[in-house]
MIRO-538183 format. One record per residue (C-alpha): x, y, z. Coordinates in steps of 0.25 Angstrom, whole numbers, plus 5000, padded with zeros to 4 digits. Example, Ala and Ser with C-alpha at 12.3 -4.5 7.8 and 13.67 -1.06 7.14 Angstrom:
2
504949825031505549965029
***
This chain:
279
500050005000500650134996500250265003500450394995500650525003500750654995501350784999500650904993501850964984501251104980502151184989502851175002503651065010503150945002504550885000504850885014503550805018503950705007505350685013504750655027503650565022504650475015505450475029504250445037503750335027505150265028504950255043503550215042503650105031505050065030504749935024503649985014504350105006503250094996502150115006502250275005502150354992502450504994502150604983502050754980500650794977500450904967499250854959497850794962498250664957499450654966498550694978497550584974498550474975498850514990498450445002498950565011499450705009500350805015500150955013501551015016501951145022502151265013501251385009499751345011499251445002500251404991499951254992498451284992498551374979499451274972498551164976497351234970498051264957498551124956497051074958497451004971496751084981495351014980496050874979496750904992495450944999494850814994496050734998496050795012494550815015493750715006494750595004495250625018496650575015497850605026498350745024499450815032499750965031500951035036500951185039500351235025499651095024499051115037498451255033497851185020497251075028496551165038495051195036495351335040496551435039496651575044497651685041497351665026497151765015495851745008495951664995497451634999497251495004496451365002496351255012496151105010495651075024495450945032495850995046494751065054495751175059496051325056497451355054498251485056499151495044500551545047500251545062501751555066502151675056503051685045504051575040505251655047504451615060504551465058504951375069505051235075504451185087504351045094502950985093502350875101501650785091501050665099500550595087502050565083502150475096501150375089502350285086503650295079503450405069504550425058505650355066505750455077505250355088503950345095503450445105504150565099503150675098503950795097504150855083504850975077503751065071504251155060503351285059503451365046502351475045501451375051499951365053499351325066497951265068497251375076495851305077495251175076493951185069492751105071492550985061491651015050491450925038491351045029491951185028492351265041491251365039491651445052493051455048492551525035492051635043493451675048494151785041495451755035495151605036495051505025494351365026494451235018493351195009492351085013492650945009491650835014491850695011490950575012491950475009491850375021493350345021493650495021492750525032493350415041494650495042493950625045494050685059493050785066494250845074495650895073496750835081497850925086499150855085500150965089500251105095501351205095501451255109501051395111502451455115503051395102502051465094502351605100503851575098503651535083504051675078505451665084505851555073506551465083506351325088505351315099505351245112503751245114503051245128501851165131500751265128499551255120499951295106499651295091499051175084500051125074499650985070498250935068497550815062496050785058495750655051496550645039497250775040498450815048499150955049500351015055500751155056502251125056503151055045503550915049504150905035505251005038505850915048506550785047505550715056504550615049503750575061502450665057502550615043502650465048501450485057500650545046501050435036500450335047499150415046499150405031499450255032498250235041497350315033497650245020497550105026496150145031495750205018496150095010495549995020494250065019494350065003494549915003493349885012
***
């Protein structure tokens, strides 16, 4: 069984994701090198061949514009919200996968949707205000991820003009009408699926997987590595059903543990989908 995972390759750090995917796959399936097939996605046909997809960091406005011009925007919405395939967005990818985004010029951005959250774009300021901070990611302790050993939940988060999830929205199997009323806010279009297999992987709540402690957020503008304190902070990783989003850039490290963890989720999703199709 070959599992095809695509990385949207319209703009941004797609090659870095591919490097870590190969590294993670080598750890997960050392005796089955043919199990994983990783491709760059630039066309609807390439997207249609994928079992899972990563939307990389970069410029969310540029990615949405190129996707629209490449006739990919609607297929991406179908992939995430109708077919409910596993999808992970990092930084700009998180923005695109949100159902609502603020600090956005009208007409300057389109969203894919899939996560019932509102994101604050460029929450930490300009690129010169980029920083790193250690994050506690409990889901990484679910076994030996990426060869770093089990029980290691700490991960170096790289934040570059990063968004944060500023609000968890109520689940609606439609458009976020209340968010439409907010000035300077854009929302994703509705996509309602009746496919039984797709509806099985939907979720009516968003799981918060990581927060950046508050003091770290206040020190972000100093462009230094940060030793965060245990304070309630900004939400920087979330998951809802088939959709996973991170504010930070795991692909800009040499640590494949998040990629390995996510590939396990893709593997599980593919097994369930193909099993239901054979019944």
